C-alpha positions in Angstrom: -1.0 -24.9 -75.9 1.7 -24.2 -73.6 4.5 -26.8 -74.0 7.5 -27.1 -71.5 10.2 -29.2 -72.5 12.8 -30.1 -69.8 16.4 -30.9 -71.1 19.4 -32.5 -69.4 21.6 -30.2 -67.7 21.8 -29.7 -64.0 24.7 -27.3 -64.0 25.2 -26.6 -67.6 22.8 -25.2 -70.1 24.4 -26.1 -73.3 22.1 -28.8 -74.4 19.2 -26.5 -73.8 20.8 -23.6 -75.3 21.2 -25.8 -78.8 17.5 -25.7 -79.0 18.1 -22.1 -80.5 20.3 -23.6 -83.2 17.6 -26.1 -84.7 16.0 -23.3 -87.2 17.2 -19.8 -87.4 14.3 -18.9 -89.7 11.7 -20.0 -87.4 12.8 -20.5 -83.7 11.8 -23.7 -82.1 11.1 -22.2 -78.7 9.6 -18.9 -77.5 11.9 -18.9 -74.4 15.1 -20.9 -73.2 15.9 -21.0 -69.5 19.4 -22.1 -68.6 20.9 -22.9 -65.1 23.6 -20.1 -65.9 20.8 -17.3 -65.0 18.7 -17.3 -61.9 15.0 -18.3 -62.7 12.2 -15.6 -61.6 8.8 -17.5 -61.5 6.9 -14.3 -61.7 8.7 -13.1 -64.8 8.4 -16.7 -66.3 4.6 -16.7 -65.7 4.1 -13.2 -67.3 6.2 -13.9 -70.4 4.5 -17.1 -70.9 1.0 -15.5 -70.6 2.1 -12.5 -72.9 3.0 -15.2 -75.8 0.0 -17.4 -75.2 -2.4 -14.1 -75.3 -0.9 -13.0 -78.4 -0.3 -16.5 -80.4 -2.5 -19.1 -78.7 0.6 -21.2 -78.0 4.0 -20.9 -76.3 6.8 -23.4 -76.2 9.6 -23.4 -73.6 12.9 -25.1 -73.2 14.1 -25.6 -69.7 17.3 -26.9 -68.2 16.7 -29.3 -65.5 19.1 -27.1 -63.4 17.3 -23.9 -63.2 17.3 -22.3 -59.9 16.4 -19.5 -58.1 18.5 -16.6 -57.0 18.8 -18.0 -53.5 20.5 -21.4 -55.3 17.6 -23.6 -54.6 16.6 -25.6 -57.6 13.0 -25.0 -59.0 12.6 -28.9 -59.0 12.9 -28.9 -55.3 
C-alpha cells in the first residue's frame, strides 16, 4: 500500500512538517514534502519505489503547495 496524505499549507509547510513530531520512536511517514523545497517528480517516484520494494508499504505527507523548480505547483 502506498498512502499519500495532502496537508494544508500552500506556501508554508509547518503543518506537514509537524507530522514528523508525532512519534519519534516510530516515524509516521517515510517522506515529507514541503513547499519550501522544490519538488522533483523523478526523485519522488524513485524514493517511493525503493521504500515500497523494501517494505511493501510507503506513507508520504505532502504539503498542498509543493512546486517544481520553475515555480509551478504540482497540483496544476
